[in-house]
N, C-alpha and C positions, 0 to 999 in steps of 0.2 A: 141773702143770708144776714142773719143778724150779728150785730158786733162781738158779741158773746161766743159765739161759736165760731165767729171767724179768729178770736184771740188764742181760742183752742187750737186751732188747726194750725196758727202760725207758732204757738209755743211748743206743738210736736215736730216742727219742722225746724227748730233752733239748731238740731245736731245733723239735720240735712240738707245744707247749703252748699253752694259751689265756691270753695274757698281758692281753688286751685285748678288750673286746666293745663297743665305742664304734659305734652306728649312729646316723648324722646325721639319718635320717628321723624317728626315734622322740624327738628332741631338741627341747624347747621351755622356755618359761621354767619354771622351777623343777619340772619332772618328771623330771629326771634325777639320780641320785646316784650317785657313785663311791666306795663303800668301801675299806677293805684288800684286799678278797678279791672282793667282791660289787659289781655294778653293776645298778640299778634304774630302770626305766623305767613312768612312770605312765601308765597307757592307760586314761584315764577311769575306769570301774568296777571295772580290773582292773588289775596291776602284773606286769610282767615281770622276775623275779628271776635274774640271770645269776651261777653261780658259776664263777668263774675258777679258773686254778690256781697264782695268786698265793698266797703264804705269808709272814705277817709274824711278826716276833718281836721282844719288847723295842720295841714301838711303831715299828717299821721295816718296810717291804715290802722284802722280799730278793731276790725272785726268784720261779720257777714250779719247782713239783713235779710232773712227769707224773703223768697220771691222778688227781691230787689233787681237782679239781673233779667229775669224775665222780662218784668215790667219796662225797665229802660229799654230794651230790646223791642219789645212789641210796640211801644210809643215810637221809638225810633223809625221801626220799620214803617208803621202807619206813615208819619211825615215824610219820611224820604221818598215813599212813593206818591205820596199826596202834593209834593212840590218838584216834581219833576218837569212840569210845565213852567216854572220858574228858571230852573238852573239843574243841569244834569249832575249826578252823583254816582258814585261809586258803588251803589248797592247791586248786586246780583240776586242773590237768594239768602232765605234764612234757613240754612239746615236743621237748625235746633232754636228751640225756645231762647236761649241763651247766647246764639251764634248769627254773625253776619258773613256770608262770603261777598267780597267785594273784589272790584277791578284794581289792580295795582295802580299806585299812583305817586309821583313825589312830591312829597308833604311840602308845604310853604311852613317856616318856621315862626309862624305868628298864628295867634287867635284872634278873629273879629268878634268883640264884645260889642252889644248892643245894650244901654241904658235908658229905661224912660223915668226912672224914679232914683232919689238919692238914698240909697240903703246900703246895706252889707258893708262890704271893705270901704268903698267909697264913702259912704256916711262916718265910718269910725274914722278915716283919714281927715275927713272936713270938719269934724264937730271935737274929735277929741284930740287931733295932732295939729290940727289948724291949717292943714295943707288945702290950697284953694285951687290948685290946677290939678287935673286928671289928665295925662297923656296931651297935655299942651293946650288945654281947654279950661275957661276960667270956670269954676264951678258957680262962686255967687252969681254970677253975672245971667243964668239961667234959673234962678230961685225966685220966688214972688215972698214967701213967708219964711225962708231960712227955717226950715222944720226938716226932722229926721222924716223920711218916707214921702216927701214931696214929691210930686211929679213935675219933671224937667220942664222948661219952657220948650224945649224939642230934643229928639234923641239924640243921643252922645254915643259916638264911635269911639270906644277906647280899647285899643289893640292891644296884645299882651306878648310877649315872647317868652321862651323858656332859656334859663339859665342852664349852667353844667349840673347845677344842683337841683335841676327841675323843678325850681320855684318860678310861679309866673311873675314875670316882671311888667309892669307898664312901660310903653314905648310911643312915643309921638309917630306922627303920619311920617314928617320930614327925616326922623330919625331910621325908619324903615327904609326908606329910599337910600339914606347916606349909608347904611348897613348891607345894602344890596340883598334884603331880605324879601323883596317884591320889586318888580318894575313898576314906575309909575302907573303905568296903563293898568297892569295886574291889581294895585292897591286901589286904584278908582272903581274898578270894575267890582272887586271884593267889596266895598264899600257900599256900593250903589246895590247890589244883590243882598248884602247882609241887612241892609235897611227894608228892602223888598219882602224877605224872609220874615224879618220881626214884623212886618206889616200884615203877612198873613196869618202868622202865629196869633197877633194880637185880636185881628178879628176872630178869629177859631175860637179862642179861648173866651171873649166877651159873650159868646153865643152859649158857653156853658158856664156862666156867672163867674168867670175867672178873668184875673187881670195879666197878662205877660208883664212883668216887671223888667227882667234883663233876662238876655241869653248869649250864647258864643257858639261860632260857627267855625269849622276847621276847613282848611284849603288845601287843595293838591294841583299838581298838574299831569293829566293823563298822557296815556303814550300818544294821543293825538296833538299834544301839546295845549289841550283844552282845560278850561278852568273849571275845577269840580268840587263838590262837598264831599269829604271824605271821609266825616264823622258823624254821630248821632246829632240829632238837631230836635230842639223844643222839648227835651225829656227834663224830669225833675233833677237830673245830675247836671245839665247843661244850662237849666235855667231856673228862674224863681217867678213862683206865681203866688198870688194872693185872691182871695174872695172878693168879687168885685162889690157885692152887697152889702158887706161890714167896712170897706175901706173908708169910708166917709167918716162914719162913727168913729172907728178906732184910730184915724188919723187926728180928729179935732180932740179926741180925749188923750192925745200922746200916748197910745198903747201899741205895743207890738201887734202887727198885721200877723193874721194866721197864715202862716207859711205851708204851701204844699210842696216844699221843696227840702233840699238837704239842708238848708239855713234852720230847719225846725230843729235838726239834731245839734246844730252847734249852738242853738239858745237852750236846749237841754242840757247841754253840758257846762254851758256858763251859769246856769241857773243851780247846778250841782256843785259849783265852786270852782270850776276849773279856770285857771288863770291863761288867760290867751299870749300875755306877754312872758309866761314861764317857758321853760324847756324840758317839759316832762310832756309824755303824751296822756291825754284825758283816757280815763276807765270807762269802758262801754259796756252796760251792766244790762243782763236779760231783759228787762222792764224797757229799758231804753230800746233795746232791739223790736220789742213787740209794738212799741207806740211807733217807732219808725217804719216799720213795715206797714201797719194800719195807715199811716201816712201815705205810703207810695200807693197804697192801693186806692186809696182814697182819691188821690190825685188822678190815677190811671183812668176810674170810673168817671169822676168828675169832668175829665180832659177830653176821653174819647166818648163819653155817653153811651158805655156798655159795661156790664157786670165782668168783674176778673174772677175767672175761674181758678183757684188753687188746686196745687196736685201735689199728692202726699208722696210722689215718685221721687227717687233718688236724683237730684240734677245731675251730679255726678256720672251716673251709670247711664241716665237718659242722653247724655251728651255724646258719652263714647259711643253707645248704639247708635245714634243717628248719624255721627261722623263717618263710623262705618259703612252704614247703610248707603249713605250717599257717596261711597269711594272717596271719601277726602282722606282717609286714612287705611292703612292696611290693619292696624288696630293691635298691632304687637311690636316688641322690640328686642333686642338681644346686645346688651352693653358686653363687649370682650376686653377684660382686664388683664394687663400681663404685668408680672413684677420688674420687667427690664426690656430695654430695646434688643436685648440679645433673642428675645423671643418673637421677633418681629414675623420670621419666615414662618414658623407653626401658626403663629395668630392668621396671618394672611391665606393660608390654606384653608383655616376656619371660614375666613369671610369668603373666599371664593365659593366655597360649598353652602354657605348661608345665601348669598347672592345668587347662586345657581336656582334656589329653591324661592327667590324673591322675598326673602326674609329681613327687613331692614335692620341694619347693625352698624355699631362703629368702634373703633379699637382706641382704647385708654392705655396708658403707661402708668403705673402706679407701684411703687414697692411696700408691701406692708411692714417690713423690719425698718424701713427707712423713711418713710413719709407717711406714719400712720394717720396722723391728722388729717391728710389732704386726702387720703383714702375715704375716710368716714366723711367728710364733705361730698367726696363724690357718690357714694353710697346713698347718702342725704339726698342729693339733687335728684338721681334717678329713681328713687323711692317716692318722689311724689308724683309720679306717672299714674295718669288716668287710664293707661291701657297697661294690660300685663308684659311683665318681661320678665326674661330668663337671663341669668349672670353666666357667662363664660369667663373661667380664671385661667390664666397659664401661669403658670411659675413651678418650677423645679427644686429640686434641693431640698431646702426646709420650705414647706408650702405653708408658709403662713398666711398667704394672700386669699385661698380658699376659704379657710376657718374664719378670718375676719370678716371677709365678704357674708359667708353664710349665718355668722352670729348676729350680724347687724343690718339686714335686711329683710323684709316681707316676703321677697320672690325667691324661686328656687335657685339653685348654684350649681352648675355644672363645671368640674374640675377637669381640665384635660392638659396636664403636664406633659411637656417634651421628654421623650424618652430618651436615657442617655445610657450608654455601655460603660460609661467612665466608673460608675459604681458598681457594675454589675446590676445596673437597675434597681439596686436596695433602696433608694430615695423614693421610689413611687411609694414607700411605706408612709411617709411623711404625709400623702395625701390621703391614702386609705384610714389611718389612723387618727380621725379627729375626735376633739373632744365632744363632751355631751353638749347638746344645745347649738351644734355648727353642722347642721345636717348638709353632706356635700356628695353629690354624684360623679363617680369619677367614670370617664370614657376617653380611653385612650387615642381609639381610632377616629381620625379626622370627619371622615364621612359620617360615621355614627353619632357624634357631636350634634352636627346639623340635621339627621334624620329625627334625632331623639326629640330636638327643639320642635321641629315640624309636628310630630307626633301628639307633644306637650299642648302647641297651639292649636292643634286640627282638634283638641275635644271640644272648642268652641268656635273654630271657624271652619265651616263644611269645606270651603275651597280648598284648604290645606288638608282636610280628611280626605276628601276625594283624591288629593295630589298624591299622598301616602298610599290608599288602596291600588291606585294606578301603578305606583313603584311596585308595590308587592306584587302585583298581577303580572307586570312586565319582568321581575326579576323570575318569577315562577315558569314564565313562558320560555324565558332564556334557558333556563335550565333545561326544560322538556324537551325543548328542540337539540339541545346539546346532546340529550340522552337518547332521543331518536338517531341522532347521526352516530351514536357512537355503538350505539347495539346493533346497528343493521352496518 
């Protein structure tokens, strides 16, 4: 496909990218992590790792790049499979172009970075800020010409760790041991295998007319106490690649190397006037998004030696469909929101009915009258869901809760107010009489709440639809049996 047609496809895809992969049914306490690019869900002894199309630079998430997540995932999958003979890794399968299913592991809080050239942040630190040491290694001793983009005399192992603010922090090997981030034997093995993986990537890249400049590896300990690779390797987000046949000329002419990595975007932003030492996020234009997508596709094709096949399918819809078909998710969810803890008993009966039907759900407490801001935030959180949801709202008296939820969500709302004879049941009218623009379905009987939700989700889930039909058949059979007993 020529560049012009490819640009057109990318432009058409600008509004169809995977910006978010929030799946409420998989979220529970401490099992969900959202990074700058990836979203992870712990599934017991497995982990679902989703690579979105988001892109970050200078510690800011700037937006999305069409096809970026798919490209990263496919490259990572290729190299994780190709390097299993060097070191085991956590990869089990790729249920979607943007997703990995991994074995769970305990991550070590360091990143193993291998550098073969002085460039990027290391170059800025040395040439602009005068810092001659990187992770305890003296840089000047490993340079011949003292120039940017110069090849180092030997590979550098420059590990980093994450601070509480998620910025990468350089750390020396001695400090890693001192802080007990890894044992001496673990660190020795990490360093040795990281060098071996880098050399594999270097040889592979050279065959494709590329130079592997630097890269990082993330490590963890599996359930058998083995050291394994737990994240992407040799992708353009974790690595920097230059063209081999133009390196010498650009180096001698003191020109920037042609980047096939995220550094290309950083350079675009700087050339457009972004102040790297400022405190404002850069602006990502559509032109930059298209150019960056082209560069990712170029790297994919150059590195793997095969054509990238773009698809116009919506990646969010495809991800949902594939996770559902692979039985990783049920594909639907019910947030039950109560206005007060006094409604707990009613809510738990609804939960029991939903659980009996194996419909994922969770209970939240928030008052529309007393905590309107927090309620809106809760709604915003759920509305990011890539799977369909139905809200159940539980509030009596003046039922502001149901109306506020219905007026601020894209999903349907069922109100199930607890019946009270205290006011002769007249407070039910506050649920029945909702303002325009706040559609609320009111169902009093708890069993009917769950059955209605089952029918709604059953419109696009065959298993639930069959379950509903079987319930109807069972009810009719019981009535028929009772009728036969009584008439005789």
